[in-house]
Each structure stands twice: as C-alpha cells, then as structure tokens.
Z-matrix of the N, CA and C atoms (Angstrom, degrees):
N
C 1 1.468
C 2 1.508 1 109.53
N 3 1.300 2 116.87 1 149.49
C 4 1.453 3 121.55 2 -173.14
C 5 1.529 4 110.01 3 -116.26
N 6 1.334 5 116.53 4 130.36
C 7 1.459 6 122.29 5 -178.78
C 8 1.517 7 109.61 6 -124.35
N 9 1.342 8 115.00 7 151.39
C 10 1.454 9 121.71 8 171.97
C 11 1.523 10 108.23 9 -106.83
N 12 1.309 11 117.10 10 122.69
C 13 1.453 12 123.31 11 176.64
C 14 1.516 13 108.67 12 -104.20
N 15 1.333 14 116.73 13 123.29
C 16 1.465 15 122.48 14 178.66
C 17 1.518 16 107.01 15 -116.03
N 18 1.325 17 116.44 16 101.17
C 19 1.455 18 122.14 17 -173.35
C 20 1.521 19 109.31 18 -153.61
N 21 1.346 20 116.32 19 124.42
C 22 1.473 21 119.21 20 -176.81
C 23 1.519 22 113.06 21 -90.64
N 24 1.327 23 118.78 22 -12.66
C 25 1.461 24 121.46 23 178.78
C 26 1.527 25 108.76 24 -81.77
N 27 1.334 26 116.62 25 118.37
C 28 1.452 27 121.71 26 -173.45
C 29 1.523 28 112.29 27 -62.92
N 30 1.327 29 117.64 28 -43.13
C 31 1.460 30 120.75 29 -177.16
C 32 1.534 31 110.57 30 -66.97
N 33 1.338 32 116.59 31 -45.33
C 34 1.458 33 120.44 32 178.66
C 35 1.527 34 110.09 33 -64.03
N 36 1.333 35 116.74 34 -43.82
C 37 1.449 36 120.77 35 -179.39
C 38 1.522 37 112.80 36 -59.24
N 39 1.338 38 116.02 37 -47.79
C 40 1.464 39 119.61 38 -179.24
C 41 1.522 40 111.00 39 -63.17
N 42 1.333 41 115.88 40 -40.39
C 43 1.464 42 120.05 41 179.20
C 44 1.513 43 112.07 42 -62.91
N 45 1.338 44 116.37 43 -42.54
C 46 1.457 45 120.09 44 -178.77
C 47 1.524 46 111.64 45 -70.30
N 48 1.322 47 117.34 46 -39.86
C 49 1.474 48 120.12 47 177.63
C 50 1.526 49 109.61 48 -58.73
N 51 1.325 50 116.38 49 -44.96
C 52 1.467 51 121.23 50 -179.92
C 53 1.530 52 110.39 51 -62.05
N 54 1.335 53 117.18 52 -45.56
C 55 1.461 54 121.08 53 -177.52
C 56 1.526 55 111.62 54 -67.28
N 57 1.327 56 116.24 55 -41.63
C 58 1.463 57 119.72 56 -178.52
C 59 1.517 58 112.06 57 -67.81
N 60 1.329 59 116.38 58 -41.69
C 61 1.468 60 119.16 59 177.46
C 62 1.518 61 110.64 60 -63.46
N 63 1.346 62 116.51 61 -36.71
C 64 1.451 63 119.98 62 177.24
C 65 1.510 64 113.09 63 -65.19
N 66 1.348 65 116.28 64 -24.56
C 67 1.460 66 122.02 65 179.90
C 68 1.530 67 111.67 66 -94.03
N 69 1.335 68 117.40 67 6.06
C 70 1.453 69 119.70 68 174.33
C 71 1.519 70 115.96 69 98.49
N 72 1.329 71 117.68 70 6.85
C 73 1.459 72 120.32 71 179.51
C 74 1.529 73 110.36 72 -92.45
N 75 1.328 74 117.08 73 144.92
C 76 1.467 75 121.86 74 164.39
C 77 1.524 76 105.87 75 -91.49
N 78 1.323 77 117.02 76 134.27
C 79 1.464 78 120.72 77 -170.46
C 80 1.517 79 111.26 78 -124.80
N 81 1.342 80 116.18 79 128.65
C 82 1.455 81 122.69 80 167.25
C 83 1.523 82 106.77 81 -104.36
N 84 1.327 83 117.35 82 126.73
C 85 1.469 84 121.88 83 -174.26
C 86 1.531 85 109.28 84 -115.73
N 87 1.331 86 116.58 85 123.90
C 88 1.460 87 121.91 86 173.41
C 89 1.525 88 108.09 87 -123.56
N 90 1.352 89 115.99 88 156.59
C 91 1.458 90 120.82 89 -170.98
C 92 1.517 91 114.71 90 -114.70
N 93 1.325 92 118.49 91 0.81
C 94 1.472 93 119.09 92 178.10
C 95 1.526 94 109.88 93 -146.09
N 96 1.330 95 115.24 94 165.08
C 97 1.447 96 121.10 95 -173.66
C 98 1.514 97 114.58 96 -66.44
N 99 1.335 98 117.04 97 -37.47
C 100 1.469 99 120.04 98 -179.21
C 101 1.518 100 110.96 99 -63.43
N 102 1.337 101 117.09 100 -42.70
C 103 1.460 102 120.44 101 178.12
C 104 1.528 103 110.63 102 -67.65
N 105 1.323 104 116.64 103 -35.22
C 106 1.456 105 120.22 104 177.64
C 107 1.515 106 110.64 105 -63.75
N 108 1.321 107 116.59 106 -42.59
C 109 1.461 108 121.44 107 178.91
C 110 1.524 109 110.56 108 -60.37
N 111 1.327 110 116.84 109 -44.43
C 112 1.464 111 120.96 110 179.70
C 113 1.520 112 111.61 111 -66.84
N 114 1.334 113 116.27 112 -42.17
C 115 1.467 114 120.27 113 -178.69
C 116 1.520 115 110.70 114 -63.50
N 117 1.311 116 117.14 115 -41.68
C 118 1.458 117 120.67 116 179.73
C 119 1.527 118 111.55 117 -65.72
N 120 1.322 119 116.08 118 -35.52
C 121 1.457 120 119.80 119 179.98
C 122 1.518 121 112.04 120 -69.00
N 123 1.345 122 116.38 121 -30.43
C 124 1.457 123 120.52 122 -174.48
C 125 1.523 124 113.79 123 -102.63
N 126 1.348 125 118.06 124 -22.17
C 127 1.447 126 120.90 125 -170.33
C 128 1.520 127 114.22 126 -93.10
N 129 1.332 128 114.16 127 173.30
C 130 1.449 129 122.29 128 177.32
C 131 1.525 130 106.80 129 -128.39
N 132 1.332 131 115.86 130 90.40
C 133 1.456 132 121.58 131 -171.52
C 134 1.516 133 111.78 132 -109.30
N 135 1.320 134 115.61 133 147.79
C 136 1.454 135 121.38 134 174.41
C 137 1.515 136 111.64 135 -86.38
N 138 1.334 137 116.51 136 -23.04
C 139 1.465 138 120.54 137 -178.09
C 140 1.526 139 109.18 138 -161.22
N 141 1.348 140 115.20 139 147.51
C 142 1.462 141 121.55 140 175.76
C 143 1.521 142 108.25 141 -120.42
N 144 1.332 143 116.23 142 130.06
C 145 1.461 144 122.56 143 173.00
C 146 1.517 145 106.55 144 -104.01
N 147 1.325 146 116.50 145 112.70
C 148 1.461 147 121.08 146 -166.95
C 149 1.518 148 111.61 147 -120.47
N 150 1.328 149 116.24 148 115.91
C 151 1.467 150 121.56 149 169.97
C 152 1.519 151 107.98 150 -78.89
N 153 1.330 152 116.81 151 147.47
C 154 1.464 153 119.85 152 -179.00
C 155 1.527 154 112.39 153 -89.39
N 156 1.319 155 117.10 154 -38.63
C 157 1.472 156 120.37 155 -175.62
C 158 1.503 157 111.85 156 -84.60
N 159 1.345 158 116.72 157 76.89
C 160 1.457 159 121.25 158 -176.49
C 161 1.521 160 110.87 159 -106.64
N 162 1.330 161 117.35 160 152.53
C 163 1.465 162 119.16 161 173.76
C 164 1.515 163 110.49 162 -70.00
N 165 1.328 164 116.64 163 146.66
C 166 1.465 165 120.46 164 179.95
C 167 1.510 166 110.50 165 74.54
N 168 1.311 167 115.96 166 -114.71
C 169 1.458 168 122.40 167 -179.81
C 170 1.517 169 109.99 168 -73.96
N 171 1.327 170 117.46 169 120.85
C 172 1.456 171 121.89 170 -177.88
C 173 1.526 172 110.49 171 -69.63
N 174 1.335 173 114.90 172 155.35
C 175 1.453 174 120.18 173 -179.20
C 176 1.523 175 113.67 174 -60.05
N 177 1.330 176 117.00 175 -36.58
C 178 1.459 177 119.56 176 179.06
C 179 1.534 178 111.26 177 -65.04
N 180 1.331 179 117.24 178 -34.19
C 181 1.454 180 120.66 179 178.11
C 182 1.529 181 110.57 180 -72.25
N 183 1.336 182 116.91 181 -37.47
C 184 1.468 183 120.33 182 175.30
C 185 1.527 184 109.46 183 -58.30
N 186 1.330 185 116.24 184 -45.31
C 187 1.464 186 121.03 185 -179.99
C 188 1.522 187 111.16 186 -65.18
N 189 1.322 188 116.43 187 -44.12
C 190 1.475 189 120.07 188 -178.54
C 191 1.522 190 110.32 189 -60.85
N 192 1.339 191 117.78 190 -43.89
C 193 1.457 192 121.40 191 -178.45
C 194 1.530 193 111.20 192 -66.77
N 195 1.321 194 115.90 193 -39.33
C 196 1.466 195 119.14 194 179.90
C 197 1.519 196 111.06 195 -62.71
N 198 1.317 197 116.71 196 -47.15
C 199 1.460 198 119.67 197 -179.28
C 200 1.536 199 111.47 198 -69.12
N 201 1.323 200 117.01 199 -32.40
C 202 1.457 201 120.41 200 -179.75
C 203 1.525 202 111.91 201 -65.18
N 204 1.342 203 117.35 202 -31.34
C 205 1.474 204 118.89 203 178.89
C 206 1.523 205 111.92 204 -93.14
N 207 1.336 206 116.35 205 9.97
C 208 1.456 207 120.23 206 174.55
C 209 1.504 208 115.96 207 87.68
N 210 1.339 209 117.54 208 13.50
C 211 1.460 210 121.22 209 179.10
C 212 1.537 211 108.77 210 -75.88
N 213 1.317 212 116.78 211 118.42
C 214 1.472 213 121.64 212 -176.60
C 215 1.535 214 112.62 213 -104.46
N 216 1.332 215 117.47 214 14.38
C 217 1.455 216 120.03 215 177.90
C 218 1.522 217 110.36 216 -55.92
N 219 1.344 218 118.65 217 131.73
C 220 1.467 219 120.41 218 178.16
C 221 1.529 220 111.57 219 -57.99
N 222 1.327 221 115.74 220 131.33
C 223 1.465 222 121.58 221 -179.40
C 224 1.518 223 109.58 222 -119.81
N 225 1.319 224 115.70 223 122.53
C 226 1.453 225 122.73 224 175.50
C 227 1.529 226 107.24 225 -109.28
N 228 1.321 227 116.53 226 113.95
C 229 1.456 228 121.42 227 -177.55
C 230 1.523 229 109.15 228 -81.73
N 231 1.345 230 115.75 229 127.94
C 232 1.451 231 122.75 230 175.68
C 233 1.524 232 107.31 231 -116.29
N 234 1.310 233 117.17 232 118.18
C 235 1.452 234 118.38 233 -174.08
C 236 1.521 235 111.94 234 -155.95
N 237 1.338 236 115.00 235 156.36
C 238 1.461 237 121.03 236 173.66
C 239 1.522 238 111.37 237 -90.42
N 240 1.332 239 117.56 238 -4.49
C 241 1.460 240 121.34 239 178.59
C 242 1.525 241 109.31 240 -73.99
N 243 1.328 242 116.21 241 108.21
C 244 1.461 243 118.98 242 -175.00
C 245 1.519 244 113.27 243 -102.80
N 246 1.336 245 117.79 244 10.25
C 247 1.469 246 120.19 245 178.81
C 248 1.521 247 110.74 246 -72.62
N 249 1.323 248 116.05 247 142.66
C 250 1.461 249 121.01 248 -179.65
C 251 1.524 250 110.95 249 -60.66
N 252 1.330 251 117.63 250 -39.82
C 253 1.468 252 119.88 251 -178.56
C 254 1.525 253 111.24 252 -62.69
N 255 1.347 254 117.49 253 -37.43
C 256 1.464 255 120.73 254 177.87
C 257 1.526 256 110.84 255 -63.82
N 258 1.323 257 116.95 256 -43.51
C 259 1.468 258 120.40 257 179.95
C 260 1.519 259 110.73 258 -65.13
N 261 1.317 260 116.72 259 -43.35
C 262 1.462 261 120.43 260 179.42
C 263 1.523 262 110.29 261 -61.83
N 264 1.341 263 116.47 262 -44.81
C 265 1.460 264 119.60 263 -179.94
C 266 1.522 265 111.52 264 -60.12
N 267 1.334 266 116.85 265 -44.99
C 268 1.455 267 120.31 266 -179.16
C 269 1.520 268 111.91 267 -62.52
N 270 1.322 269 117.18 268 -43.16
C 271 1.467 270 120.86 269 179.82
C 272 1.528 271 110.73 270 -68.09
N 273 1.332 272 116.52 271 -39.40
C 274 1.470 273 119.47 272 179.38
C 275 1.525 274 111.62 273 -66.45
N 276 1.321 275 117.00 274 -29.74
C 277 1.467 276 120.38 275 179.12
C 278 1.527 277 112.39 276 -77.42
N 279 1.323 278 116.91 277 -10.97
C 280 1.459 279 118.75 278 175.77
C 281 1.511 280 115.79 279 120.93
N 282 1.357 281 118.59 280 8.80
C 283 1.454 282 119.69 281 175.73
C 284 1.534 283 109.62 282 -65.14
N 285 1.315 284 116.73 283 144.53
C 286 1.458 285 120.74 284 -179.70
C 287 1.525 286 112.24 285 -88.60
N 288 1.322 287 116.94 286 -24.41
C 289 1.464 288 120.84 287 178.64
C 290 1.514 289 108.33 288 -162.65
N 291 1.330 290 115.15 289 168.69
C 292 1.462 291 122.22 290 -172.88
C 293 1.513 292 107.90 291 -139.66
N 294 1.316 293 118.42 292 129.37
C 295 1.461 294 122.24 293 179.46
C 296 1.527 295 108.66 294 -133.36
N 297 1.321 296 115.07 295 124.52
C 298 1.465 297 120.36 296 -177.40
C 299 1.524 298 110.76 297 -85.72
N 300 1.325 299 115.53 298 138.98
C 301 1.464 300 120.89 299 173.60
C 302 1.537 301 108.67 300 -80.13
N 303 1.327 302 117.98 301 144.76
C 304 1.474 303 127.64 302 -6.65
C 305 1.529 304 110.94 303 -78.86
N 306 1.324 305 115.77 304 157.26
C 307 1.456 306 120.53 305 -178.24
C 308 1.522 307 108.63 306 -141.41
N 309 1.324 308 115.59 307 163.98
C 310 1.468 309 121.79 308 176.56
C 311 1.532 310 108.60 309 -87.79
N 312 1.321 311 115.81 310 139.38
C 313 1.463 312 120.58 311 -179.09
C 314 1.521 313 111.03 312 -60.29
N 315 1.345 314 117.03 313 -37.15
C 316 1.457 315 120.12 314 179.83
C 317 1.522 316 112.13 315 -59.71
N 318 1.333 317 116.21 316 -40.72
C 319 1.463 318 119.34 317 178.29
C 320 1.533 319 110.54 318 -68.17
N 321 1.329 320 117.13 319 -40.76
C 322 1.461 321 120.87 320 178.12
C 323 1.526 322 110.48 321 -57.77
N 324 1.321 323 117.65 322 -47.75
C 325 1.459 324 121.16 323 -178.29
C 326 1.524 325 111.01 324 -63.55
N 327 1.325 326 117.03 325 -39.51
C 328 1.465 327 120.72 326 178.48
C 329 1.523 328 111.05 327 -64.48
N 330 1.325 329 116.89 328 -41.32
C 331 1.462 330 120.30 329 179.02
C 332 1.536 331 111.25 330 -68.21
N 333 1.332 332 116.44 331 -35.74
C 334 1.461 333 119.40 332 175.81
C 335 1.519 334 110.76 333 -62.25
N 336 1.309 335 116.61 334 -45.89
C 337 1.461 336 119.65 335 178.10
C 338 1.523 337 110.77 336 -59.99
N 339 1.340 338 115.68 337 -39.56
C 340 1.469 339 119.49 338 -176.96
C 341 1.524 340 111.73 339 -67.62
N 342 1.335 341 118.49 340 -43.55
C 343 1.460 342 119.22 341 -178.19
C 344 1.520 343 111.20 342 -69.93
N 345 1.333 344 116.98 343 -32.90
C 346 1.468 345 120.00 344 177.05
C 347 1.524 346 109.83 345 -67.34
N 348 1.336 347 116.93 346 -42.53
C 349 1.466 348 119.95 347 178.04
C 350 1.522 349 110.95 348 -61.94
N 351 1.327 350 116.69 349 -45.50
C 352 1.459 351 119.37 350 -177.67
C 353 1.522 352 110.81 351 -63.20
N 354 1.314 353 117.48 352 -42.80
C 355 1.456 354 120.73 353 -179.03
C 356 1.520 355 111.08 354 -66.39
N 357 1.342 356 116.35 355 -29.77
C 358 1.453 357 120.27 356 179.04
C 359 1.525 358 112.37 357 -85.33
N 360 1.340 359 116.59 358 -2.90
C 361 1.461 360 120.55 359 -179.42
C 362 1.505 361 113.18 360 76.71
N 363 1.342 362 116.93 361 24.61
C 364 1.456 363 121.35 362 -179.34
C 365 1.520 364 108.45 363 -113.78
N 366 1.339 365 116.73 364 118.87
C 367 1.465 366 119.87 365 -176.79
C 368 1.513 367 112.06 366 -82.35
N 369 1.345 368 118.57 367 -28.47
C 370 1.442 369 121.69 368 -176.87
C 371 1.519 370 110.78 369 -101.74
N 372 1.318 371 114.71 370 173.48
C 373 1.461 372 119.59 371 -179.53
C 374 1.521 373 112.61 372 -87.22
N 375 1.333 374 117.74 373 4.50
C 376 1.463 375 122.12 374 -178.85
C 377 1.537 376 108.92 375 -110.28
N 378 1.316 377 116.64 376 126.66
C 379 1.455 378 121.17 377 171.56
C 380 1.529 379 107.64 378 -121.49
N 381 1.325 380 116.15 379 150.94
C 382 1.450 381 118.32 380 179.80
C 383 1.504 382 112.05 381 175.76
N 384 1.341 383 114.53 382 -177.18
C 385 1.465 384 120.89 383 -178.13
C 386 1.521 385 112.28 384 -120.14
N 387 1.336 386 116.50 385 15.74
C 388 1.453 387 120.55 386 -179.55
C 389 1.515 388 113.48 387 93.51
N 390 1.319 389 117.17 388 -21.58
C 391 1.456 390 121.91 389 177.60
C 392 1.526 391 110.29 390 -107.49
N 393 1.295 392 115.22 391 -50.47
C 394 1.462 393 122.02 392 176.58
C 395 1.519 394 107.55 393 -114.77
N 396 1.335 395 116.22 394 133.71
C 397 1.466 396 121.25 395 177.70
C 398 1.518 397 109.23 396 -127.52
N 399 1.341 398 114.52 397 154.57
C 400 1.459 399 121.45 398 -177.94
C 401 1.520 400 108.94 399 -128.02
N 402 1.323 401 116.43 400 126.00
C 403 1.467 402 121.53 401 177.05
C 404 1.526 403 107.21 402 -90.94
N 405 1.333 404 116.52 403 110.98
C 406 1.458 405 120.98 404 -176.56
C 407 1.519 406 112.59 405 -69.24
N 408 1.328 407 116.56 406 -25.33
C 409 1.458 408 119.88 407 -177.36
C 410 1.520 409 112.13 408 -78.80
N 411 1.339 410 117.17 409 -37.19
C 412 1.463 411 120.34 410 -175.98
C 413 1.518 412 113.47 411 -104.16
N 414 1.342 413 117.10 412 -8.76
C 415 1.461 414 122.90 413 -176.51
C 416 1.523 415 111.63 414 59.21
N 417 1.341 416 115.28 415 41.19
C 418 1.453 417 121.92 416 177.04
C 419 1.527 418 109.88 417 -115.38
N 420 1.319 419 115.16 418 148.50
C 421 1.462 420 120.42 419 174.84
C 422 1.523 421 107.37 420 -98.73
N 423 1.337 422 116.17 421 140.79
C 424 1.459 423 122.38 422 -178.68
C 425 1.534 424 107.42 423 -116.42
N 426 1.323 425 114.95 424 126.72
C 427 1.464 426 120.04 425 179.77
C 428 1.520 427 108.44 426 -154.05
N 429 1.326 428 115.95 427 125.51
C 430 1.455 429 120.15 428 178.75
C 431 1.503 430 113.98 429 61.20
N 432 1.334 431 117.02 430 32.40
C 433 1.461 432 121.14 431 179.08
C 434 1.504 433 115.04 432 82.32
N 435 1.327 434 117.62 433 -3.26
C 436 1.469 435 121.16 434 -179.58
C 437 1.525 436 110.35 435 -106.86
N 438 1.325 437 115.29 436 152.37
C 439 1.465 438 122.22 437 176.14
C 440 1.513 439 109.75 438 -113.71
N 441 1.326 440 115.61 439 143.89
C 442 1.462 441 120.08 440 177.22
C 443 1.518 442 109.01 441 -143.27
N 444 1.332 443 115.66 442 133.94
C 445 1.463 444 120.97 443 179.93
C 446 1.527 445 110.20 444 -71.28
N 447 1.331 446 115.25 445 149.27
C 448 1.465 447 121.14 446 179.20
C 449 1.520 448 109.59 447 -118.92
N 450 1.328 449 116.02 448 154.65
C 451 1.456 450 119.34 449 169.28
C 452 1.529 451 108.91 450 -71.92
N 453 1.314 452 116.49 451 166.79
C 454 1.461 453 120.80 452 -178.36
C 455 1.537 454 110.86 453 -58.48
N 456 1.310 455 117.22 454 -42.59
C 457 1.470 456 119.65 455 -177.06
C 458 1.511 457 112.02 456 -75.49
N 459 1.325 458 117.41 457 -34.84
C 460 1.470 459 119.52 458 174.15
C 461 1.521 460 109.86 459 -62.21
N 462 1.315 461 116.17 460 -43.13
C 463 1.451 462 121.22 461 179.73
C 464 1.530 463 110.47 462 -61.17
N 465 1.325 464 117.73 463 -47.24
C 466 1.455 465 121.38 464 -178.36
C 467 1.528 466 110.76 465 -62.19
N 468 1.324 467 116.50 466 -42.16
C 469 1.466 468 120.12 467 -179.78
C 470 1.531 469 110.88 468 -64.85
N 471 1.326 470 116.87 469 -47.56
C 472 1.462 471 119.74 470 -176.86
C 473 1.516 472 110.91 471 -67.84
N 474 1.322 473 118.02 472 -36.10
C 475 1.466 474 119.72 473 177.93
C 476 1.522 475 110.77 474 -63.65
N 477 1.335 476 116.89 475 -43.07
C 478 1.461 477 120.35 476 -179.98
C 479 1.540 478 110.27 477 -58.46
N 480 1.322 479 117.35 478 -41.21
C 481 1.460 480 120.69 479 -178.20
C 482 1.526 481 111.84 480 -73.99
N 483 1.332 482 117.07 481 -41.78
C 484 1.461 483 120.42 482 -175.69
C 485 1.514 484 113.27 483 -74.99
N 486 1.311 485 117.70 484 -20.75
C 487 1.464 486 119.81 485 175.66
C 488 1.515 487 111.69 486 -71.36
N 489 1.336 488 116.02 487 -19.74
C 490 1.474 489 120.62 488 179.40
C 491 1.525 490 109.43 489 -134.17
N 492 1.322 491 117.81 490 62.85
C 493 1.463 492 119.84 491 -177.46
C 494 1.528 493 110.79 492 -59.12
N 495 1.323 494 114.56 493 134.18
C 496 1.459 495 120.94 494 -178.30
C 497 1.513 496 114.00 495 93.47
N 498 1.344 497 117.59 496 -23.84
C 499 1.464 498 121.89 497 -179.40
C 500 1.531 499 109.86 498 -81.31
N 501 1.326 500 115.89 499 144.90
C 502 1.460 501 121.56 500 177.48
C 503 1.529 502 108.97 501 -90.74
N 504 1.324 503 116.06 502 125.47
C 505 1.458 504 121.38 503 176.17
C 506 1.520 505 108.51 504 -108.79
N 507 1.329 506 115.70 505 130.41
C 508 1.458 507 120.98 506 -177.90
C 509 1.528 508 110.95 507 -76.73
N 510 1.312 509 115.82 508 168.70
C 511 1.461 510 120.70 509 176.18
C 512 1.528 511 110.61 510 -57.84
N 513 1.322 512 117.26 511 -44.55
C 514 1.464 513 120.92 512 -179.65
C 515 1.526 514 111.47 513 -62.28
N 516 1.326 515 117.57 514 -42.72
C 517 1.465 516 120.53 515 178.93
C 518 1.522 517 111.07 516 -61.61
N 519 1.321 518 117.25 517 -42.52
C 520 1.466 519 120.01 518 179.70
C 521 1.516 520 111.33 519 -68.87
N 522 1.325 521 116.99 520 -40.96
C 523 1.474 522 118.97 521 178.25
C 524 1.523 523 111.06 522 -61.14
N 525 1.333 524 116.95 523 -39.01
C 526 1.461 525 120.58 524 179.94
C 527 1.519 526 112.27 525 -66.01
N 528 1.338 527 116.58 526 -28.77
C 529 1.451 528 120.08 527 178.45
C 530 1.526 529 112.92 528 -81.05
N 531 1.326 530 116.44 529 -24.61
C 532 1.460 531 120.28 530 -171.24
C 533 1.534 532 112.35 531 -98.11
N 534 1.334 533 116.79 532 -37.91
C 535 1.461 534 120.17 533 -170.32
C 536 1.520 535 112.09 534 -112.54
N 537 1.331 536 115.51 535 148.02
C 538 1.456 537 121.77 536 176.51
C 539 1.518 538 111.48 537 -102.85
N 540 1.347 539 115.59 538 -176.47
C 541 1.458 540 120.90 539 179.36
C 542 1.525 541 109.75 540 -59.98
N 543 1.330 542 115.27 541 144.23
C 544 1.460 543 120.27 542 172.13
C 545 1.518 544 114.33 543 78.37
N 546 1.330 545 118.58 544 -5.15
C 547 1.466 546 120.56 545 178.10
C 548 1.523 547 109.01 546 -85.54
N 549 1.305 548 115.62 547 128.58
C 550 1.457 549 119.76 548 178.71
C 551 1.520 550 109.49 549 -73.72
N 552 1.317 551 115.44 550 129.62
C 553 1.457 552 120.76 551 -177.83
C 554 1.520 553 108.36 552 -121.19
N 555 1.305 554 117.58 553 113.31
C 556 1.460 555 120.26 554 179.09
C 557 1.520 556 110.14 555 -74.09
N 558 1.305 557 116.33 556 160.76
C 559 1.465 558 120.65 557 -174.27
C 560 1.521 559 112.61 558 -64.22
N 561 1.336 560 117.46 559 -24.15
C 562 1.464 561 120.22 560 -178.02
C 563 1.528 562 112.25 561 -111.85
N 564 1.340 563 117.11 562 19.34
C 565 1.470 564 119.91 563 -175.39
C 566 1.521 565 111.84 564 -60.76
N 567 1.333 566 116.88 565 -44.23
C 568 1.468 567 120.08 566 -179.67
C 569 1.534 568 110.10 567 -66.04
N 570 1.321 569 116.93 568 -39.83
C 571 1.468 570 120.67 569 179.56
C 572 1.543 571 110.49 570 -60.14
N 573 1.330 572 115.73 571 -41.47
C 574 1.472 573 119.88 572 -179.34
C 575 1.525 574 110.41 573 -65.20
N 576 1.331 575 116.83 574 -42.80
C 577 1.464 576 120.56 575 178.27
C 578 1.523 577 111.20 576 -62.11
N 579 1.313 578 116.60 577 -45.06
C 580 1.467 579 119.98 578 -178.34
C 581 1.532 580 110.56 579 -67.04
N 582 1.318 581 116.92 580 -37.19
C 583 1.468 582 119.72 581 176.60
C 584 1.528 583 109.67 582 -59.81
N 585 1.324 584 116.47 583 -43.65
C 586 1.463 585 120.14 584 178.89
C 587 1.521 586 112.27 585 -65.57
N 588 1.327 587 117.10 586 -38.18
C 589 1.453 588 120.44 587 178.84
C 590 1.529 589 111.69 588 -67.08
N 591 1.319 590 116.19 589 -37.49
C 592 1.469 591 119.46 590 178.49
C 593 1.524 592 111.18 591 -65.94
N 594 1.313 593 117.59 592 -33.94
C 595 1.456 594 120.49 593 176.94
C 596 1.524 595 110.13 594 -65.19
N 597 1.331 596 117.10 595 -33.70
C 598 1.465 597 120.57 596 -179.93
C 599 1.520 598 112.34 597 -80.97
N 600 1.342 599 116.38 598 -37.41
C 601 1.457 600 120.57 599 -169.21
C 602 1.514 601 114.30 600 -108.24
N 603 1.323 602 116.95 601 -12.14
C 604 1.457 603 120.10 602 -175.77
C 605 1.511 604 110.60 603 110.17
N 606 1.327 605 117.70 604 151.62
C 607 1.467 606 121.30 605 -173.21
C 608 1.518 607 114.68 606 -66.19
N 609 1.327 608 117.58 607 -21.76
C 610 1.458 609 119.61 608 -177.32
C 611 1.528 610 113.19 609 -98.85
N 612 1.324 611 117.72 610 2.85
C 613 1.467 612 120.39 611 -177.02
C 614 1.529 613 111.56 612 -65.72
N 615 1.336 614 115.94 613 -39.77
C 616 1.468 615 121.79 614 178.19
C 617 1.512 616 107.63 615 -123.96
N 618 1.307 617 116.91 616 121.03
C 619 1.462 618 121.18 617 -173.14
C 620 1.527 619 111.10 618 -106.19
N 621 1.291 620 115.02 619 138.74
C 622 1.463 621 121.04 620 177.20
C 623 1.524 622 109.84 621 -89.71
N 624 1.329 623 115.67 622 135.09
C 625 1.459 624 121.44 623 173.15
C 626 1.525 625 105.41 624 -110.94
N 627 1.285 626 116.55 625 103.70
C 628 1.463 627 122.23 626 -168.35
C 629 1.535 628 112.38 627 -52.29
N 630 1.333 629 113.96 628 126.01
C 631 1.453 630 120.85 629 177.76
C 632 1.515 631 114.89 630 83.19
N 633 1.338 632 116.82 631 -7.74
C 634 1.475 633 119.77 632 -176.31
C 635 1.514 634 113.03 633 -119.11
N 636 1.335 635 118.06 634 -43.98
C 637 1.463 636 118.97 635 -178.63
C 638 1.512 637 110.79 636 152.66
N 639 1.344 638 115.71 637 -143.33
C 640 1.459 639 121.98 638 -174.64
C 641 1.523 640 110.43 639 -134.89
N 642 1.336 641 115.70 640 158.56
C 643 1.446 642 121.14 641 177.65
C 644 1.519 643 109.10 642 -154.72
N 645 1.341 644 115.07 643 161.93
C 646 1.452 645 120.93 644 167.85
C 647 1.513 646 107.26 645 -109.20
N 648 1.325 647 117.28 646 159.25
C 649 1.447 648 120.93 647 -178.18
C 650 1.536 649 110.81 648 -62.67
N 651 1.336 650 115.69 649 147.02
C 652 1.455 651 120.34 650 177.13
C 653 1.512 652 109.51 651 -65.08
N 654 1.327 653 115.62 652 155.44
C 655 1.468 654 121.19 653 179.97
C 656 1.530 655 108.97 654 -62.04
C-alpha cells in the first residue's frame, strides 16, 4: 500500500518512514504544503498523513484544496495543535481522523487501517471474494481455512485486487499501489509477484486479461 507523508520535521519524518515501511507501506515523503498539493494531484495513495504546521502552504489549505477538487483519499491529520477549534476545523474540512503528537506507532497504524477500510466501504478488517480473503490487520491471506503471511508487496498487490473483485487492474495501476518514489521497478516486477501469489493461492486465484491487466473473480 502506498501512503503520502507530509511532515516538515526531519526527525519525525525519518522515524515515520522507517515505521511505515516496516509495516508494509510504500511511503512518499514531502516536507511542505506546495509539494503535498502537487503529490496529491499526481499520486494514487491509500492514505495521507498530514501535518498542519507546514512551511508555505498550511496543512489545512492542502486539505481544503484536495477536497475541493474531489480528492477522497483518506487523510489522517498528525499535529501538535491540541486546540478544540483546530480539530473541529480539520474535521470540517474533510479530514478522516485526527491524531495528536506525540503518539504511538501502533495506534497510528491501526487508525490508518481504519480510515482506509471506511473509505473503501469495508467495516471489518477482512476483504475478499469468498474464495480468497485478506486480513488487513495481520497481513495474512486466508484460503481453505489456512492462513499464510505475505510480504509487503504481495499484500499491497492482493489488497488492490480484492478491493475491486472482478475489475481489471492494469500494470501501471498495480505498480502505483505497490511502489513509492525512487523505487526501481523492473518491467516484469508485477509478473514476478503474481507468479509467486499463484504458487501460494493456486493458478486461478489471479487471472490475466491479455493486454489489459489482472483481476480476481467477483464475489
């Protein structure tokens, strides 16, 4: 899964990038509001972690502009501003959740999972098509009563497909969900991941639609 981190504090930013990557997220990190605005306009993110006190364009303005152009990406505001009016303003502008600094990484990850589920219309931590299921909390795949752990990229790929069972996702769409900025992506990277997933789940779990992309069966 791919997240955008908007944080101008270098120490906090580096710590969060490390923690998020360890939890299976691909992370693009920007340090000011103008870059955040551009990244949101161009990127395909599952979640945005947005600090409010940014140089140049303030975080609240970044959020306002994103929602004004119809961007529905889940936004989790991370800020040291503990005033009630600040929290109300952020939520009214379209933030999905609010977390005050300092916070525990475990709580941050749980809130990220929750806002992504809500935005996807999924109330539980399990998504699937009735044959293959994915536990978003444990990053395990469930099939035939058995559980198996996935790598971060396998998890991101399978989640993208299972969130839209029956829909065809192109190579570019899958790469955007799996990889962040600066990550080298070989021309057959998605093919290799899917080959590995088929070995775990069976050859028919992920189907190729020649010339278009891949899909899983509809529920």
